[in-house]
C-alpha positions as CSV (number, residue, x, y, z in Angstrom):
1,M,-11.5,8.5,22.3
2,T,-12.0,10.7,25.2
3,P,-9.4,11.3,28.1
4,A,-10.5,10.4,31.6
5,G,-8.6,11.2,34.6
6,D,-5.4,9.8,35.3
7,S,-4.4,9.1,32.1
8,P,-1.4,7.9,30.4
9,Y,0.8,9.8,28.1
10,L,0.6,6.9,25.1
11,S,-1.9,4.9,24.0
12,V,-0.5,1.8,22.0
13,I,-2.7,-0.1,20.0
14,I,-2.6,-3.6,19.1
15,A,-5.0,-5.3,17.0
16,A,-4.8,-9.4,16.6
17,Y,-6.5,-11.8,15.3
18,N,-5.2,-15.5,15.8
19,A,-1.7,-13.9,17.1
20,V,-1.1,-16.5,19.9
21,G,2.3,-17.4,18.4
22,S,3.3,-13.9,18.4
23,I,1.2,-11.2,20.8
24,R,3.8,-12.1,23.6
25,V,6.8,-10.6,21.9
26,A,4.8,-8.1,20.4
27,V,3.0,-6.8,24.0
28,A,6.6,-7.1,26.2
29,S,8.1,-5.3,23.7
30,V,5.9,-2.3,24.2
31,L,5.7,-2.9,28.2
32,D,9.8,-2.8,28.1
33,A,9.2,0.8,27.4
34,R,10.3,3.4,30.1
35,V,7.1,5.2,29.3
36,D,4.1,5.8,30.4
37,L,1.4,4.1,28.4
38,E,-1.3,1.9,28.2
39,C,-1.4,-0.8,25.5
40,L,-4.5,-1.4,24.4
41,V,-4.7,-5.1,22.6
42,V,-8.0,-6.0,20.8
43,D,-8.8,-9.8,19.9
44,D,-10.4,-9.3,16.6
45,G,-12.7,-12.8,17.1
46,S,-9.8,-14.8,17.2
47,T,-10.6,-18.5,17.3
48,D,-6.9,-19.5,19.2
49,A,-6.4,-18.8,22.6
50,T,-5.1,-15.2,21.7
51,S,-7.4,-13.8,24.3
52,E,-6.6,-16.5,27.3
53,V,-2.1,-15.5,26.8
54,V,-3.3,-11.5,26.8
55,A,-5.6,-12.1,29.7
56,E,-2.5,-13.4,31.8
57,L,-0.6,-10.4,30.9
58,A,-3.1,-7.8,31.6
59,A,-2.9,-9.8,35.2
60,G,0.3,-9.3,35.8
61,D,0.6,-5.9,34.5
62,P,-2.5,-3.4,34.8
63,R,-0.9,-1.3,32.0
64,V,-1.9,-4.0,29.9
65,R,-5.9,-3.8,28.5
66,L,-7.6,-6.6,27.2
67,L,-10.8,-5.9,24.7
68,V,-12.6,-8.5,22.6
69,Q,-14.5,-8.5,19.4
70,A,-17.2,-11.1,19.8
71,Q,-17.0,-11.6,15.6
72,N,-13.8,-11.3,13.5
73,A,-14.7,-8.0,11.6
74,G,-11.4,-6.7,10.3
75,V,-8.0,-4.5,11.5
76,S,-9.9,-1.8,10.5
77,A,-12.6,-2.1,13.2
78,A,-10.3,-3.5,16.0
79,R,-8.2,0.2,15.5
80,N,-11.6,1.6,15.8
81,R,-12.4,-0.2,19.0
82,A,-9.4,0.8,20.6
83,L,-9.0,4.3,19.3
84,D,-12.5,4.6,20.9
85,E,-10.9,3.7,24.4
86,A,-7.5,4.9,24.2
87,R,-6.8,7.6,26.8
88,G,-3.4,8.4,26.0
89,E,-2.5,12.3,24.8
90,W,-0.3,10.5,21.9
91,L,-1.2,7.3,19.9
92,A,1.5,4.5,18.5
93,F,0.4,1.0,16.9
94,V,2.3,-1.9,16.6
95,D,1.2,-5.1,14.9
96,A,0.4,-8.7,16.6
97,D,3.2,-10.5,14.8
98,D,5.8,-7.3,14.7
99,R,7.9,-5.8,17.8
100,M,8.9,-2.1,19.1
101,L,13.0,-2.6,19.0
102,P,14.5,-1.5,22.6
103,G,14.6,2.1,23.1
104,G,11.6,3.0,20.3
105,L,9.2,3.9,22.0
106,E,11.4,6.3,24.4
107,A,12.8,7.7,21.5
108,L,9.6,8.5,19.5
109,V,8.4,9.8,22.8
110,A,11.2,12.2,23.2
111,G,10.6,13.7,19.8
112,S,6.9,14.3,20.8
113,R,8.0,16.6,23.8
114,L,9.7,19.3,21.7
115,P,7.7,21.9,21.2
116,G,5.2,22.1,18.6
117,V,5.4,18.5,17.3
118,R,2.5,16.3,16.6
119,M,3.8,13.8,14.6
120,V,7.3,11.5,15.6
121,R,8.6,8.9,12.6
122,G,11.2,6.8,13.1
123,Q,13.1,4.3,11.4
124,Q,11.6,0.7,10.8
125,V,13.6,-2.7,9.4
126,A,12.1,-5.8,8.5
127,T,13.7,-9.1,9.4
128,D,13.1,-12.6,8.2
129,G,14.8,-13.8,11.7
130,R,18.1,-14.0,9.2
131,S,18.6,-11.0,8.0
132,R,17.4,-7.5,8.5
133,W,17.2,-4.8,6.1
134,R,14.8,-1.3,5.1
135,V,11.9,-1.9,3.1
136,G,12.2,0.0,0.1
137,A,9.2,2.4,0.2
138,H,11.3,3.5,3.7
139,L,13.9,4.6,2.0
140,H,12.8,7.5,0.7
141,P,15.2,10.5,1.6
142,H,12.3,12.3,2.8
143,L,11.8,9.3,5.3
144,R,15.3,8.8,6.1
145,A,17.1,12.4,7.4
146,P,16.2,13.6,10.7
147,G,14.1,16.9,11.2
148,R,11.1,18.8,10.8
149,K,8.8,18.6,7.7
150,S,5.6,18.2,6.3
151,V,4.2,16.8,3.0
152,L,4.0,19.8,1.1
153,T,7.6,20.1,1.6
154,H,8.5,16.8,2.0
155,P,5.8,14.8,-0.2
156,G,8.1,11.5,0.0
157,L,6.6,11.5,3.7
158,L,3.4,9.6,1.8
159,N,5.5,6.7,1.1
160,N,5.4,4.9,4.7
161,Q,1.5,4.3,5.0
162,G,1.9,2.2,7.7
163,P,1.0,3.0,11.1
164,P,3.5,1.2,13.3
165,G,7.1,3.1,13.7
166,K,5.1,6.7,14.2
167,L,3.7,8.7,17.3
168,Y,0.4,10.5,16.6
169,H,-0.7,13.2,18.6
170,R,-4.6,12.2,19.3
171,S,-5.8,15.8,17.8
172,L,-4.3,13.9,14.4
173,A,-7.2,11.2,14.9
174,E,-9.7,13.5,15.8
175,G,-12.6,12.4,12.9
176,L,-10.7,9.8,11.2
177,R,-11.9,6.3,10.6
178,F,-9.5,2.9,9.5
179,E,-12.2,1.4,6.6
180,G,-11.8,-1.9,5.6
181,R,-9.9,-4.7,5.6
182,M,-7.7,-4.3,2.6
183,M,-5.4,-1.1,2.5
184,G,-7.5,0.9,5.2
185,D,-4.7,2.0,6.6
186,G,-3.0,3.9,4.5
187,P,-5.3,7.0,4.1
188,W,-5.7,7.2,7.7
189,V,-1.9,7.3,8.8
190,C,-1.3,9.6,4.8
191,R,-4.5,12.1,6.2
192,A,-3.0,12.3,9.3
193,T,0.5,13.1,8.6
194,I,-1.2,16.1,6.1
195,R,-3.2,17.4,9.1
196,A,0.4,17.7,11.1
197,G,1.0,20.4,8.4
198,G,5.1,21.2,9.4
199,D,5.0,19.5,12.7
200,V,5.9,16.4,11.4
201,L,9.5,15.3,13.1
202,V,11.7,12.2,11.5
203,I,14.0,11.3,13.9
204,A,17.1,9.1,13.0
205,D,16.3,6.0,15.5
206,D,15.4,2.8,14.4
207,V,12.2,2.2,16.2
208,Y,10.3,-1.0,14.9
209,E,10.8,-4.3,13.4
210,Y,8.9,-5.9,10.9
211,R,8.5,-9.8,10.9
212,R,8.5,-11.1,7.1
213,P,8.2,-14.9,5.9
214,S,11.6,-17.0,5.7
215,P,11.7,-20.2,3.5
216,G,10.9,-23.3,5.9
217,N,9.1,-20.6,8.2
218,E,5.8,-19.2,6.5
219,F,3.0,-17.8,7.6
220,S,0.1,-15.5,6.3
221,T,0.3,-11.5,6.4
222,I,-2.4,-9.1,4.8
223,T,0.0,-8.6,1.9
224,A,0.6,-12.2,1.1
225,E,-3.3,-13.0,0.8
226,R,-4.1,-10.3,-1.0
227,Q,-1.8,-11.2,-3.7
228,R,-3.1,-14.8,-3.8
229,S,-7.0,-13.5,-4.0
230,A,-8.7,-12.1,-6.8
231,R,-11.6,-11.4,-4.5
232,L,-9.3,-9.4,-2.8
233,A,-7.1,-8.3,-4.5
234,V,-10.3,-6.5,-6.5
235,A,-11.4,-5.0,-3.0
236,G,-8.2,-3.8,-2.1
237,I,-8.0,-1.8,-5.4
238,S,-11.3,-0.7,-4.9
239,M,-10.4,0.7,-1.4
240,A,-7.1,2.2,-3.1
241,E,-9.4,4.2,-5.6
242,K,-11.7,5.3,-2.2
243,G,-8.4,6.9,-0.2
244,W,-6.5,8.2,-3.0
245,R,-9.8,10.3,-3.2
246,E,-9.6,11.1,0.3
247,V,-6.0,11.9,0.5
248,A,-6.4,13.8,-3.0
249,A,-9.0,16.1,-1.1
250,A,-6.9,16.6,2.5
251,L,-3.8,17.6,-0.2
252,A,-6.1,20.0,-1.5
253,D,-7.2,21.6,1.4
254,A,-3.8,21.8,2.5
255,A,-2.2,23.0,-0.4
256,Q,-4.6,25.7,-0.8
257,A,-4.2,27.0,2.7
258,A,-0.6,27.4,1.9
259,G,-1.5,29.1,-1.0
260,L,0.5,26.5,-3.2
261,P,-0.3,26.8,-7.5
262,P,-2.1,24.4,-9.2
263,A,1.0,22.5,-10.7
264,A,2.3,22.6,-7.4
265,R,-1.3,20.7,-6.2
266,H,-1.2,18.3,-9.0
267,A,2.9,17.2,-8.6
268,L,1.8,16.1,-4.8
269,D,-1.7,14.0,-6.9
270,V,0.9,12.6,-9.0
271,F,3.6,11.7,-6.4
272,Y,0.8,10.1,-4.1
273,L,-1.1,8.4,-7.1
274,E,3.0,6.9,-7.8
275,R,3.0,5.1,-4.7
276,V,0.0,3.7,-4.8
277,V,0.1,2.0,-8.0
278,R,3.6,1.2,-6.9
279,A,3.0,-0.6,-3.7
280,D,-0.6,-1.2,-3.5
281,V,-2.2,-2.2,-6.8
282,A,0.5,-3.4,-9.0
283,G,1.7,-6.1,-7.3
284,M,-1.6,-7.4,-7.3
285,F,-1.6,-7.9,-10.8
286,T,1.4,-9.1,-11.6
287,A,0.6,-11.8,-9.0
288,A,-2.4,-12.5,-10.8
289,L,-0.4,-12.7,-14.5
290,V,2.4,-15.0,-12.6
291,R,0.1,-17.5,-11.0
292,R,-2.3,-17.5,-13.9
293,D,-4.9,-16.6,-12.1
294,P,-8.3,-17.5,-14.0
295,E,-10.2,-14.5,-12.2
296,C,-7.9,-12.2,-13.8
297,R,-10.2,-10.6,-15.5
298,Q,-11.8,-9.3,-12.2
299,I,-8.6,-7.7,-11.5
300,V,-7.8,-6.1,-14.3
301,T,-11.7,-4.5,-14.7
302,A,-11.1,-3.3,-11.1
303,L,-7.8,-1.5,-12.4
304,A,-9.4,0.0,-15.4
305,A,-12.3,1.6,-13.3
306,F,-9.6,2.6,-11.1
307,L,-7.8,4.7,-13.5
308,R,-11.0,6.1,-14.9
309,A,-12.0,7.3,-11.6
310,L,-9.1,9.6,-10.9
311,P,-8.2,13.3,-13.2
312,P,-7.3,12.2,-16.2
313,D,-4.2,14.7,-16.0
314,V,-2.9,12.6,-12.8
315,V,-3.3,9.1,-14.8
316,A,-1.3,10.7,-17.7
317,D,1.8,11.8,-15.8
318,T,2.2,9.3,-13.3
319,R,5.1,7.0,-14.8
320,A,4.0,3.7,-12.6
321,V,0.7,3.3,-14.9
322,G,3.1,2.6,-17.7
323,D,6.0,0.8,-15.8
324,R,4.1,-1.3,-13.1
325,L,0.6,-1.9,-14.8
326,V,0.8,-2.0,-19.0
327,R,4.1,-3.3,-19.1
328,P,3.9,-6.5,-17.0
329,G,0.2,-6.7,-18.8
330,I,1.8,-6.9,-22.6
331,G,5.2,-8.9,-20.9
332,L,2.8,-11.4,-19.9
333,W,0.3,-11.2,-22.1
334,N,0.6,-15.3,-23.2
335,R,-0.3,-15.6,-19.1
336,L,-3.1,-13.2,-19.5
337,P,-6.3,-15.2,-19.6
338,V,-8.4,-15.0,-23.0
339,D,-11.2,-13.6,-21.2
340,A,-9.5,-10.4,-19.3
341,R,-7.4,-9.3,-22.5
342,P,-10.8,-6.9,-23.4
343,A,-10.4,-5.9,-19.8
344,F,-6.9,-5.1,-20.4
345,A,-8.0,-2.8,-23.7
346,D,-10.0,-0.9,-21.2
347,L,-7.3,-0.4,-18.6
348,L,-5.2,1.0,-21.6
349,A,-7.4,3.7,-22.9
350,A,-7.6,4.5,-18.8
351,S,-4.2,4.6,-18.4
352,R,-4.4,7.9,-21.3
353,P,-0.5,8.7,-21.4
354,A,1.0,11.8,-21.5
355,R,2.2,13.4,-24.7
356,D,5.5,12.0,-23.9
357,A,5.0,8.3,-24.0
358,G,7.0,7.3,-26.6
359,R,10.2,8.7,-24.5
360,R,9.1,6.9,-21.9
361,G,7.1,3.5,-23.2
362,L,8.0,0.0,-24.2
363,P,11.5,0.3,-26.2
364,A,11.0,-2.3,-29.5
365,S,13.5,-4.2,-28.8
366,W,12.1,-5.1,-24.6
367,I,9.0,-6.0,-26.9
368,L,10.4,-8.4,-29.6
369,R,11.7,-10.0,-27.2
370,N,8.3,-11.3,-25.6
371,P,6.6,-13.8,-27.9
372,G,2.9,-12.9,-26.4
373,V,3.5,-9.6,-27.7
374,A,4.8,-10.8,-30.7
375,L,1.6,-12.7,-31.9
376,L,0.3,-9.0,-32.4
377,A,2.7,-9.7,-36.4
378,D,0.3,-11.4,-38.8
379,G,2.8,-14.2,-39.9
380,G,5.7,-12.0,-38.9
381,S,5.5,-9.3,-41.0
382,G,7.9,-6.3,-40.0
383,R,5.4,-3.8,-41.3
384,V,2.8,-5.1,-39.1
385,L,4.8,-5.6,-36.1
386,R,6.1,-2.2,-36.7
387,T,3.0,-0.7,-36.7
388,T,1.9,-2.6,-33.2
389,L,4.9,-1.2,-31.7
390,G,3.7,1.7,-32.3
391,L,0.2,0.9,-30.8
392,L,1.9,-0.3,-28.1
393,V,3.6,2.9,-27.7
394,A,1.0,5.3,-27.4
395,W,-2.0,2.7,-27.0
396,P,-5.0,4.6,-28.0
397,H,-8.3,3.3,-27.3
398,A,-9.5,2.0,-30.2
399,A,-5.9,0.7,-31.9
400,A,-4.9,-1.1,-28.8
401,S,-8.2,-2.4,-28.5
402,L,-8.6,-3.8,-31.9
403,A,-4.7,-5.5,-31.6
404,L,-5.2,-7.0,-28.3
405,E,-8.6,-8.6,-29.5
406,R,-6.9,-9.7,-32.6
407,A,-4.3,-11.5,-30.4
408,G,-6.8,-12.9,-28.2
409,R,-8.2,-14.7,-31.2
410,L,-4.7,-15.8,-32.5
411,A,-3.4,-17.0,-29.1
412,G,-6.5,-19.1,-29.1
413,S,-5.9,-20.7,-32.4
414,P,-3.2,-23.3,-33.4
415,A,-1.6,-21.2,-35.7
416,G,-1.2,-18.4,-33.3
417,Q,0.3,-20.8,-30.9
418,T,2.8,-21.9,-33.2
419,R,3.8,-18.3,-34.4
420,A,4.3,-17.6,-30.9
421,M,6.6,-20.6,-30.3
422,R,8.0,-19.2,-33.7
423,T,8.7,-15.2,-32.5
424,G,9.8,-16.7,-29.0
């Protein structure tokens, strides 16, 4: 990413794969901006006419540059290719099926011209063609209230990990690379945001529009594919672990440089893991349970390995581990394949609940309404059920493993199935 003579102020990067139906809108939303820019479109081995469309646009506007990958290598590889070619002082990203809103780039560039600013983050909306809304992860007050901020004082900046809707000074990208086909963008964005220190400017303008499927207008997205495929889910969870380590290391360096006490650094780690569990990995697990995925064991095993690879005190203090991983597994117990149940016991053990697990754990009334969990009761015995509830609230390894293994045997027997029906 070496600047050339006569470099534009801004390089806008669009990674495209089989985007013939949307690429014109995406590129046009960039070219409509009254900004000194170049628009780099990387055709990542498309099998449709994406390259032809972009070549036509480039012939009519020299600001458009088409880069072609011989084979599909994934969005991370496409973005890295564009980073190597970008000439602008500032960088922006647009997804091939989204668009910049009118005036969005102008608002971002205006923010970038303020003294000392190294990153500008605008507001984003989503649409299915019928209605508009804001994504939940984008509603954190740290992302909504305008002003100069840093991750150390406003950790909510870590919530929005998508590359679009932001401007990055090229210095923030030096040495950073996107990785993997799944969830490789979040760590890049988070580390760039951490690098910016207190020079992150949040503006109030709506600058970017995400396109989402609507009934009768379904189309594939990376997130949707990840939630339909056990193989992709496992790859995503593996990338989440690597990304968490990279971001945690960047947070540690920033906290040390700022002289933050260990408790403050721990709080940052917990905040970030909370975000990763809620927004990245939990949805894949719940989707697998709902569809009764026969390969669910691979996902649960990957989740348990993910939790074990992280600092136990951080896992213990991350409420989403219980809310988004443990609760769905217990609540949808009868949808969990039998061969996945020992792996779920390992996940429970890896969760290592904090000392206040009873306070934030599973209410007995909630568990009693779930027939899969009631299988743990031996013949409806109140004493055994109460004991089991205690195990599920604190889920220590030995007890939970024994109870869940026993539940698996019961679930596969006619008596167990009858018992489940009665307790339901």
